[in-house]
LUMGUTOR-600718 format. One line per field, with one value per residue (C-alpha): residue number from 1; x, y, z. Coordinates in steps of 0.001 Angstrom, whole numbers, plus 500000, padded with zeros to 6 digits. Example, Ala and Ser with C-alpha at 12.3 -4.5 7.8 and 13.67 -1.06 7.14 Angstrom:
<rodos>
pos c(1:2)
c1 c(512300:513670)
c2 c(495500:498940)
c3 c(507800:507140)
</rodos>
This chain:
<rodos>
pos c(1:2:3:4:5:6:7:8:9:10:11:12:13:14:15:16:17:18:19:20:21:22:23:24:25:26:27:28:29:30:31:32:33:34:35:36:37:38:39:40:41:42:43:44:45:46:47:48:49:50:51:52:53:54:55:56:57:58:59:60:61:62:63:64:65:66:67:68:69:70:71:72:73:74:75:76:77:78:79:80:81:82:83:84:85:86:87:88:89:90:91:92:93:94:95:96:97:98:99:100:101:102:103:104:105:106:107:108:109:110:111:112:113:114:115:116:117:118:119:120:121:122:123:124:125:126:127:128:129:130:131:132:133:134:135:136:137:138:139:140:141:142:143:144:145:146:147:148:149:150:151:152:153:154:155:156:157:158:159:160:161:162:163:164:165:166:167:168:169:170:171:172:173:174:175:176:177:178:179:180:181:182:183:184:185:186:187:188:189:190:191:192:193:194:195:196:197:198:199:200:201:202:203:204:205:206:207:208:209:210:211:212:213:214:215:216:217:218:219:220:221:222:223:224:225:226:227:228:229:230:231:232:233:234:235:236:237:238:239:240:241:242:243:244:245:246:247:248:249:250:251:252:253:254:255:256:257:258:259:260:261:262:263:264:265:266:267:268:269:270:271:272:273:274:275:276:277:278:279:280:281:282:283:284:285:286:287:288:289:290:291:292:293:294:295:296:297:298:299:300:301:302:303:304:305:306:307:308:309:310:311:312:313:314:315:316:317:318:319:320:321:322:323:324:325:326:327:328:329:330:331:332:333:334:335:336:337:338:339:340:341:342:343:344:345:346:347:348:349:350:351:352:353:354:355:356:357:358:359:360:361:362:363:364:365:366:367:368:369:370:371:372:373:374:375:376:377:378:379:380:381:382:383:384:385:386:387:388:389:390:391:392:393:394:395:396:397:398:399:400:401:402:403:404:405:406:407:408:409:410:411:412:413:414:415:416:417:418:419:420:421:422:423:424:425:426:427:428:429:430:431:432:433:434:435:436:437:438:439:440:441:442:443:444:445:446:447:448:449:450:451:452:453:454:455:456:457:458:459:460:461:462:463:464:465:466:467:468:469:470:471:472:473:474:475:476:477:478:479:480:481:482:483:484:485:486:487:488:489:490:491:492:493:494:495:496:497:498:499:500:501:502:503:504:505:506:507:508:509:510:511:512:513:514:515:516:517:518:519:520:521:522:523:524:525:526:527:528:529:530:531:532:533:534:535:536:537:538:539:540:541:542:543:544:545:546:547:548:549:550:551:552:553:554:555:556:557:558:559:560:561:562:563:564:565:566:567:568:569:570:571:572:573:574:575:576:577:578:579:580:581:582:583:584:585:586:587:588:589:590:591:592:593:594:595:596:597:598:599:600:601:602:603:604:605:606:607:608:609:610:611:612:613:614:615:616:617:618:619:620:621:622:623:624:625:626:627:628:629:630:631:632:633:634:635:636:637:638:639:640:641:642:643:644:645:646:647:648:649:650:651:652:653:654:655:656:657:658:659:660:661:662:663:664:665:666:667:668:669:670:671:672:673:674:675:676:677:678:679:680:681:682:683:684:685:686:687:688:689:690:691:692:693:694:695:696:697:698:699:700:701:702:703:704:705:706:707:708:709:710:711:712:713:714:715:716:717:718:719:720:721:722:723:724:725:726:727:728:729:730:731:732:733:734:735:736:737:738:739:740:741:742:743:744:745:746:747:748:749:750:751:752:753:754:755:756:757:758:759:760:761:762:763:764:765:766:767:768:769:770:771:772:773:774:775:776:777:778:779:780:781:782:783:784:785:786:787:788:789:790:791:792:793:794:795:796:797:798:799:800:801:802:803:804:805:806:807:808:809:810:811:812:813:814:815:816:817:818:819:820:821:822:823:824:825:826:827:828:829:830:831:832:833:834:835:836:837:838:839:840:841:842:843:844:845:846:847:848:849:850:851:852:853:854:855:856:857:858:859:860:861:862:863:864:865:866:867:868:869:870:871:872:873)
c1 c(478176:477124:480537:480240:476955:478268:481310:479170:476834:479743:481459:478305:476886:479826:478059:475424:478006:478472:480487:484031:485568:485649:488975:490630:489703:492761:493239:495278:495087:496977:496467:497765:497391:494193:493033:492389:488546:488685:491243:488787:485858:487758:489104:485518:484426:487359:486659:482863:483062:480975:483233:481545:483428:482918:484924:485117:487507:489790:492939:492485:494640:496453:497405:497980:500437:500893:500643:499278:499483:497658:497364:494413:491923:492425:496199:495841:493345:495320:498539:496961:494660:496557:499157:496257:494661:492058:491185:488712:486170:484217:480489:478849:479794:480536:483764:483555:486317:486458:488742:491050:491232:493821:496084:495724:496731:499762:501142:503903:504029:507005:507646:508952:510217:512593:512721:511285:513341:513635:515855:517332:518083:518064:515452:513260:509565:507079:503575:504249:501725:502644:499985:499978:497919:497378:496095:494661:496677:498740:500489:502198:505723:506161:507671:511125:510202:510143:507505:506682:504171:503568:502154:501678:504382:503960:503840:503829:503194:503923:503127:504865:503327:503722:502170:504284:506212:505859:504424:506881:505849:508003:507084:508820:508245:507937:509681:511679:511626:513708:514737:514890:515372:512848:513649:510837:511301:509662:506882:506138:502523:501436:498232:498032:498123:495460:495635:492723:491162:487516:487345:488564:487640:486079:487160:490578:490466:493059:493979:495012:495318:498419:499754:502253:504233:501721:498937:500971:501657:497969:497192:497941:500870:500980:503855:505265:505962:504093:503325:502416:500277:498146:497408:496348:494083:491881:490974:487468:487305:490493:490771:492890:492390:491976:494567:495940:497026:496341:497791:496035:492654:491072:487542:487133:490647:493266:496501:498589:496421:498120:501047:503362:506412:509417:511428:509970:510744:507879:507668:506080:505423:505599:504752:506586:505094:502651:501057:501067:503823:505128:508669:508347:510511:508776:512111:513149:509837:509295:505986:503394:500419:497601:495252:492112:490407:491360:494696:497179:498239:501868:500840:500134:500227:497752:493964:493036:495277:498619:500782:503718:506254:509238:512127:513968:517171:519021:520183:522502:523368:524406:524593:521685:520531:517454:517204:513954:513438:510053:508699:508843:511606:514367:515869:518590:518741:521793:521894:524113:526045:528654:529384:527639:524647:525259:525320:523850:523087:520405:520916:518286:518295:515488:515281:512550:513075:510381:512845:513970:510413:509363:512517:512288:508573:508258:511481:510398:506835:507771:510577:508256:506641:508826:509976:509175:511524:511668:511164:509771:512000:510873:512413:512683:515025:515185:518120:517615:520388:519965:522651:521975:524155:523058:525410:523823:520478:519349:520786:520539:521224:519965:520959:518462:519000:516773:517232:514728:514234:511836:512981:510667:511629:509325:510604:508850:510051:507896:508754:505942:505903:503131:503385:506995:506665:508220:507384:509152:507345:509195:507710:509956:508758:511350:510270:512374:511264:512476:513064:516168:515605:517856:517239:519348:517581:518670:516584:517200:515587:515847:514261:511538:508877:510404:511522:512612:513456:515454:515342:517004:515543:516083:513588:513778:511467:512295:510156:510936:509089:509927:507933:508753:506816:508178:506888:508912:507669:509704:508484:511030:513815:512714:511436:507929:506644:507927:505883:506798:504842:506906:506117:508026:506894:509021:507864:510282:510230:512925:512193:514791:513394:514589:512230:512076:509350:508789:506702:506010:504337:503259:501339:499650:496577:498285:500539:501536:503190:504580:507120:508126:509339:510924:510881:512319:510776:512190:510355:510211:507027:506903:504766:505489:503526:504423:502812:503992:506182:509824:512936:514558:514089:517061:514999:512287:514801:516269:512870:512054:515427:514878:511432:512824:515274:513228:514091:512756:510240:511454:508837:509370:507078:507214:504876:504290:501855:500749:498474:497274:495904:494176:491247:488646:486810:486823:486785:487032:489888:490129:492744:492851:495414:496230:498540:499571:501664:502910:503779:506125:505978:507025:505014:502604:502400:499586:498567:496696:495279:494006:492197:492070:489617:489317:487099:486411:484503:484227:480659:481205:483064:481796:481226:483222:482736:484185:484018:486629:486917:489889:490699:493529:495479:497675:500120:501471:499455:499947:498332:497290:497967:496050:492618:493275:495944:498660:498666:501760:501586:503519:504056:503014:502256:500212:501387:500453:497386:496749:495251:496180:493776:491679:489413:487262:486259:483707:483876:482101:482852:481793:483718:482328:483984:482088:482216:484898:487490:485715:485961:483575:483474:481357:482288:480766:482346:481565:484350:484430:487331:488006:490677:491252:493123:492810:494225:491841:490364:490672:494121:497556:499612:502833:503463:506521:507427:506493:503092:501407:499052:497260:496538:494567:491092:490013:487078:485641:484675:482856:482578:480551:480114:479760:482415:481923:484563:484762:487931:489424:493175:493598:493304:494003:491296:491549:489937:488449:485499:485715:482858:482514:479429:480344:479905:482229:481809:483757:482549:484630:484079:484492:484260:480507:479660:480094:479616:479357:480611:481595:485214:487198:487393:483707:482759:479477:480391:483750:483995:487149:487096:490059:490408:493421:493675:496628:496266:499420:502233:504021:501216:498634:496201:494546:492134:491191:488198:487685:484628:483970:481842:483627:485651:484170:486131:485934:485601:488216:487319:490138:491281:493904:496711:497806:500086:497807:497663:500160:499063:500790:499560:497825:499208:496414:495176:492469:489387:487065:483393:481458:483619:483752:480448:481388:481327:483684:482320:482312:485739:486263:488649:489592:493121:494008:497335:499263:502575:504739:507442:510218:513684:516664:520429:520323:518081:514360:512737:509359:507586:504836:502451:499171:497155:495798:492313:491457:488088:489699:487772:488890:489025:489820:492698:491982:490590:492295:491246:492566:492064:488587:487675:487348:487454:489945:490307:493603:493627:496101:496170:494275:495659:498939:500969:502588:505752:508399:511154:512582:515517:516558:519985)
c2 c(464797:461891:460284:460670:458734:455979:455555:455846:452989:450882:451115:450938:447749:445502:442457:442396:442167:438674:436872:437387:440832:442372:444124:440677:439836:439013:441160:441119:444659:446981:450798:452942:456763:456487:459461:458373:458396:456271:454002:453263:452783:450294:448493:448132:446739:444318:442908:443272:444952:448120:451000:454178:457490:461224:462994:466034:464280:462822:464755:466195:465281:462319:459776:456076:453942:450652:446852:444544:440745:438653:441586:442261:444973:446591:446891:448393:451015:451910:452258:454847:456610:456766:459338:461767:461387:458829:455329:452525:450531:447403:447624:444360:443648:447340:449320:452965:455588:458246:460881:459567:462322:460466:460142:463810:464928:462676:464077:466634:469798:471080:474250:474325:477774:479507:481538:481142:482355:482286:479355:481322:484663:483979:486762:486176:485852:487957:486654:483081:480429:477479:474761:471439:468895:466682:469156:471741:474473:477093:480443:483025:484414:487910:491032:489443:485968:484411:481827:479764:476908:474764:471264:467985:465394:462767:462558:466068:467181:470902:472642:475981:478152:481669:483471:482829:479918:476147:474755:472685:469767:468790:465454:464369:462988:465921:464894:468039:471794:472959:476043:475674:477658:476685:477540:477883:477654:480252:478870:479600:480230:483162:481488:481178:477720:477548:474667:474331:471855:470959:472654:476011:476067:479500:482779:483781:486161:488798:491745:494392:494323:492717:494635:492804:493868:491837:494113:497208:495992:495117:498837:500769:502907:506644:507343:503834:504164:501583:503104:501647:504567:504510:500857:501845:504536:501990:500264:500842:503772:505396:508440:511349:514493:514594:512555:511250:514725:515581:512698:509813:510326:507372:507227:510992:511563:514094:513371:513649:511140:508135:506374:505514:503411:502511:499762:500820:504523:507076:508922:512355:513252:510150:511833:513079:515447:516926:513518:511973:509493:508161:507822:504021:502529:499257:497634:497917:496878:493385:493710:496294:496008:498529:498926:501070:499263:496862:498614:496395:497966:498313:501141:504494:508217:508499:508532:507046:504331:502523:501665:499463:499095:496738:496768:493741:492524:491789:488503:486536:483960:485850:489294:490695:493940:495581:498567:500337:503176:504897:508045:509962:508270:505695:503535:501008:498370:496379:493582:490727:489003:490730:487474:484626:483226:485633:489262:491077:494552:496225:499565:501266:504713:506438:509814:511498:513004:515650:518550:517705:517937:520965:522939:522231:523032:526121:527863:527486:528603:531667:532850:532673:535927:539048:540371:537135:534540:531956:528265:525610:522861:519966:516638:514167:511373:508492:506558:503329:501350:498337:496150:493112:490590:487285:486916:483565:481843:483766:487206:489440:493155:495586:499064:500900:504329:506486:509906:511560:515076:517101:520313:522754:526087:528378:531705:534044:537460:539858:543203:545539:548918:551576:555256:555859:553725:550350:547838:544717:541840:538924:536032:533376:530332:527998:524875:522070:519200:515768:513024:511625:508302:505851:502827:500269:497060:494033:490845:488415:485022:484129:480714:479085:481168:484630:487039:490672:493553:496548:499614:503026:505362:508833:510630:514199:516013:519468:521731:525288:527388:530929:533088:536660:538744:542150:544874:547905:550647:553420:556592:557802:556109:557305:554713:555667:552597:549430:546674:543424:540432:537926:534757:531935:528708:526407:522997:520667:517922:515688:512444:510410:507207:504198:501263:497568:495108:491579:488706:485833:482576:480793:478172:477713:479553:482749:485414:488167:491325:494085:496866:500438:503497:506888:509674:513164:515579:518834:521220:524897:525937:529101:530885:534421:536507:540117:542536:546107:548735:548001:549452:546217:542477:542317:544132:541488:538679:540440:540756:537079:535905:537946:536419:532864:533354:531545:528653:525305:523335:520015:517846:514211:511180:507951:505078:501395:498714:495146:492922:489318:487486:484209:481922:481910:479042:477112:479224:482470:484951:487711:490441:492560:495302:498726:501517:504241:507362:510470:513590:516056:519580:522876:523405:520503:516702:515063:511441:508879:505457:503672:500307:498177:495267:493023:489917:487633:484391:481844:480561:477974:477252:480441:483108:484939:488277:490499:493725:496125:499181:501477:504757:506814:509930:512085:514586:515869:517618:519036:522457:523605:527251:527370:526573:526080:524642:522636:523899:524504:522652:522942:520483:521454:519525:519609:522374:523783:525386:523068:519665:516543:515169:512234:509782:506711:504232:501410:498904:495726:493547:490378:488253:485731:483039:482691:480194:480525:481785:485077:486743:489454:491711:494414:496662:499577:502183:505177:507538:510667:513140:516131:518819:519166:522317:524776:528205:531089:532416:535866:536753:537182:534504:535317:532248:530949:528760:531489:532661:529896:528941:532305:531738:528467:527387:524013:521908:518430:515994:512762:510206:507113:504830:501428:499720:496875:494846:491813:490379:487429:486913:483557:482337:483960:486579:488565:491728:493790:496072:498439:500783:503259:505111:507667:511066:513258:516740:519174:521736:524844:528231:531043:533845:534288:530866:527259:526289:522775:522148:519164:518107:518754:515004:514370:512217:510377:507753:506238:503317:501581:498782:496769:493873:491978:489020:486874:486287:484167:483475:486501:488977:490384:493297:495359:498223:500404:502722:505204:507272:509540:512445:515778:517387:520086:523342:527062:529112:531872:535496:537641:541131:542671:545211:546348:548822:551355:551238:548356:544828:542849:539905:541160:540630:538789:538725:536082:535837:532854:531975:529855:527207:524212:525364:524572:521003:520144:518048:514271:512769:509733:508276:505024:503647:500766:499025:495806:494070:491876:489677:487710:486291:487289:487468:490308:488550:488704:491689:493433:496143:498042:500115:501959:505178:507267:508819:507363:509144:512521:513523:516961:516339:519611:519547:523051:526416:529779:533370:534923:538287:539817:537497:534465:531124:528782:525073:523238:519580:516869:516481:513376:510586:510444:507532:504856:503172:501454:498967:496717:494319:492030:490405)
c3 c(519504:517285:517735:521502:521690:519430:521660:524839:523913:522701:526090:528261:526769:525799:527274:524580:521844:520535:517912:516607:517089:513574:514391:514543:510965:508830:505712:502504:501060:498677:498750:495875:496155:498168:500278:503867:503580:500400:502048:504890:502480:500309:503392:504583:501194:501083:504580:504422:507849:508184:509307:510554:510559:510159:507453:509721:512123:509437:508501:504995:502001:503632:500923:501736:499713:501570:501142:503862:503978:506578:508978:511272:510382:513799:513409:509922:511092:514216:512211:509934:512416:515729:514471:513961:517375:516207:517428:516600:518611:517635:518381:517428:513834:513154:513640:514734:514222:516950:518476:521160:523768:525814:522796:521898:525386:525412:522160:522481:520410:518463:516470:512933:511929:509579:506379:502877:499920:496132:495103:492174:493857:497604:497977:501025:500215:502166:502774:501595:502683:504918:505342:507201:505261:508303:510892:508518:510275:508525:508706:506468:506420:507865:506304:506434:505202:508708:509681:512764:513071:516169:515555:517368:516979:514307:510513:509050:505481:505021:501746:501028:498302:496968:494021:490921:492479:492367:495606:497626:499861:502835:504487:507689:511173:513558:516791:517635:517076:514138:512172:508385:505195:502514:498893:496320:492571:490282:488101:484467:485420:487554:488681:492435:494001:496716:499197:501596:503955:504203:507611:506324:502684:502466:500869:502128:505091:504255:506444:503965:500180:498699:495683:493498:490453:488444:489746:488859:485317:484772:484344:481181:482285:481618:479261:479729:483454:485620:489001:492381:493575:490419:491242:494765:493292:491480:494779:496102:498533:497203:494971:493866:491852:488087:486177:489475:490607:494235:496188:497918:499574:501360:502743:503108:504398:503351:501531:504712:506633:504988:506626:503724:504542:502405:504124:507496:506898:506765:503452:503859:500213:497970:494655:491606:489011:491553:492057:488569:489481:492777:494093:494070:491346:490393:489499:493155:494765:496111:497920:499002:501341:501606:504598:504655:507567:510320:510908:512775:516056:514966:512613:514251:513626:510723:510336:506957:505509:505516:502502:503511:500671:500802:498337:496981:498612:495379:493899:496227:493539:490403:488817:486843:485263:483809:481482:480663:478203:477942:476352:479637:481653:481699:484411:485061:487783:488876:491442:492525:495279:497415:499222:497426:499334:502230:501061:498078:496738:494655:492897:490762:489162:487286:485518:483535:480077:480509:480636:477108:475747:477786:477042:473321:473063:475279:474201:470573:471292:473315:471053:468020:469190:468780:472140:473953:475441:478202:478776:481113:482466:484632:485536:488402:489433:491934:493385:495370:497059:499317:500876:503061:504843:506409:509361:510179:509858:512938:512131:509085:508621:505979:504830:502600:501003:498808:497247:494926:493625:491453:489804:488024:486468:484483:483145:480720:479507:477448:475872:474661:472847:472741:471682:472687:475814:476476:479229:480418:482078:483729:485668:487257:489152:490685:492626:494109:496324:497276:499844:501495:503269:505100:507293:509099:510211:512189:512098:514933:515542:519223:518686:516600:518321:518846:516109:516384:514084:515320:513071:512900:510280:508846:506623:505345:502974:501582:499425:498425:495896:494859:492432:491485:488996:487964:485640:484555:482196:480535:478853:476292:478269:481694:484190:485211:487085:488745:490414:492121:493330:495269:497108:498682:500349:502416:503590:505303:507875:509318:511161:513107:514621:516614:517140:517939:516951:518238:516897:519283:518183:521415:519410:516057:517373:518546:517075:519480:518156:520356:520161:520955:519022:519686:517063:516898:514383:513114:510795:509886:508049:506011:503449:502349:499873:499099:496666:497002:495363:496171:494615:493399:493385:495770:498385:497978:498485:501531:503187:502509:503867:507034:507421:507212:510067:512712:514988:513777:515850:517279:519063:520165:520138:522173:521297:522047:520895:521521:519442:519736:516713:517584:516774:519578:517884:514629:511437:513457:513718:516299:516672:519824:520115:521415:520252:522694:522179:523946:521916:523609:522238:523789:526957:526379:526224:524269:524818:522781:523611:520518:520740:517578:517181:514131:513861:510890:510398:507575:507286:504560:501345:499724:502340:504998:506721:509413:511387:512728:514925:515313:516987:515464:516438:514192:515660:512304:509592:506127:505626:502176:501336:498071:496712:493023:490836:492522:496112:498142:501465:504709:507575:511113:514306:517466:519822:523201:521605:518637:519444:517485:514897:516065:514260:514791:512129:512124:509262:508191:505186:503397:500870:498389:496318:493022:490132:487419:489950:490602:494011:495203:498232:499811:502732:504574:506827:509006:510107:512255:512477:514729:515264:511515:510493:507615:506926:507420:504208:502676:503916:502403:504072:505805:507911:509733:512708:515178:513948:511922:514771:514552:510856:511163:512211:513584:512436:512191:509466:508807:506017:505266:502291:500664:498524:496058:494237:491990:490493:488678:489028:487281:483715:480374:480944:484175:485432:488226:489004:491985:492873:495761:496944:499581:501125:503196:504663:506833:509381:510209:511823:509267:511831:511412:512780:511748:508113:506723:503205:501048:501351:498167:497532:498209:495224:495346:492739:491774:489345:488111:485531:484274:481837:480496:478125:477103:473368:473288:475738:474323:473591:475995:475759:478501:479066:482047:482426:485245:486135:489108:490229:489800:492573:494824:494650:495308:492143:491752:490937:489572:490625:488336:488506:485016:483282:481471:477666:477409:476583:479346:481386:484529:488011:489786:493352:493734:495897:495986:495877:498370:500070:497716:496257:492656:491346:488476:485599:485917:485391:483155:480578:478840:478462:476159:475732:475760:476216:474007:475569:473926:474577:472466:472423:474962:477499:478227:476572:476746:474803:476608:474469:474859:474652:477523:477237:473837:473421:474241:477338:478596:482336:484162:486623:487904:486807:486514:485736:482571:480914:481134:484005:481742:483534:481896:482619:482624:481577:480624:476819:475585:473385:475280:473908:476045:474823:476903:476087:478806:478650:481508:481429)
</rodos>
């Protein structure tokens, strides 16, 4: 407004102006590395002509290096200001700089687009920053490294930056649209380069939490195995069970309410070791992004969170390998070009060594007692393979494969004697579960503004658990009693999906995303428990096999979405979107219409904030069949009689940039959920695809809370503090009316602290401390069936106390560790070391009933060592 009045009076009253026009004054002037504001100030001092201007209208970070001899002041100013939509006017003896609206309208706009990649490997970089120093406008590369930025014609200075890479500046005259590949060089420092303008110099507005391999390695790993999910678990508002067991629970949600993607493929159970580790091999991961609020419209089908994981493409320039050996697992990674600079592969394999330890320990322990034998064996493995081929700059195809499996076997055999009688006790538990995943993707760039990704995916999860307990007693060689307890659980789901996603960049102020998806699901739930007198174990197996012979369920889902991200005014960002879906099941079609709104605003250099609202629908659900220990779960879906789960969430947040490179944030949320399912209590479950609906009850839930975080990601000393204050409850009908009870993962307080320090370039140390309120659970009460006068373990049938009426003790532990890096004849090498739970806190995982109704708590042993050796060639 001030500039308008200055210009208005200068044009309205030209007649009163007298004397020589100051713009005609002849100048001899040399400018060396002067920013544009300083250039104008020194030009004014040299000519003794007052020049009035506002820094707000000058392009930031423009540097002038020029020499002028006997040139008029007006021509010098116009030469350096006109390309940026600015002009000058003489008012008396003063010169005024102002915006030239006519010049701005006459300027054409062009789009610069393309891909950003690693100069050494050819790996495309996801989420890289692109910033124009002249206009102050910028963008980021998408999930495939593609970017698009529309600018006015004229001198352009683009800066490309990415965490861990040297920033690259590209200066040119923008006079046509173009498609480029930009290569960035890795930097020795991991400190992030932040380039900002005065107009937009506030805390970065980020939708979702970026998780890098640096974040994963900042935690003390358990047994020497860094893990992505354990890094997610230290975020505010996120939790799991004790020692990480129990999955991922976000803002009062259940484990199945998280959409977890691996290269665009949904992963239905992403854990190994009942939740201690995840299936994500860090050697194969390039990037991960975690959302707990402000869900983009392209994500649908879950209520609580999104974890989008992308694997590396593999080196397109040269062959490389990595070998890692830890106390609990080992892995090898191979990568290299298939066709140099066009096609590459990445292969990674990981296997645990836990079966070696468990077999050695338990076979020795059990055989040390006369008449006893048996062992426990457990291990897991992962296989990742990715192949990509760049057909041209505009077309690239990917093939991603994953196979992972967990295998657990526990067998114990006891033989007892008493007064001429002998009894045999045998208990066998056999569990197997795993994922098979495949995806084929085609990236196509239509032009500088339109990008698409076509994907075909396959995901299958299988779990089967069988447990048989048998007791036989003989009196002087004659069988007098035989008892069996048998149970089997089967959880499986298959997902075949075809989808297409578009990203359209109409201008630098808009990003429009839209797409559609079709999915076919196939699952066959089953839980069978049997406790009765049968002649042989074969008769038990026969009855179970007959029970399983049911037709699988096979519903379909069709969905579409559209989202527009734009800036309604300066320093503001608004995202409006909608996700819609139709779920076709036998005899019924369910619909969902889910609006998503996300708004953020930067107030100044230090403060930004935002709000979001989203409605979510979930057609699939994981049902828990147990209340203690490590429950067996089965996948089901909405049916003719079972409604889909639905939720609404309201969120608000604020971010602060603090001195010494600290960043702080606070957020609040309120979430409601309905049509949640649980199995009815106090019944022996015999569930299959035909009858499971009659065994469940429906209820509702709600959650609210506040989350605080502070972090420092630069410098030799880095760290984080994440704190959550929350409450979540569920309401269900138990047959006698509705009851409200705390959700199992209702924890009032959760605090995570982390600190790391680089002592030298080679040696760093770190520590992590976790504290949380104890879990809510139902206390078991044991009922026993025994063989008289013979000391054998009882066969137990459990009942439970008040629903989640027992609160476990507070859960906390401290991990300390470090890393030493060096280069040798065999390549770059690292040694990871540490100790888990150094002050030996006995955090209960679950409780069980033992003899004489004693309550016994299970916990992970303290002082677990961490040791891992890595070599990269």
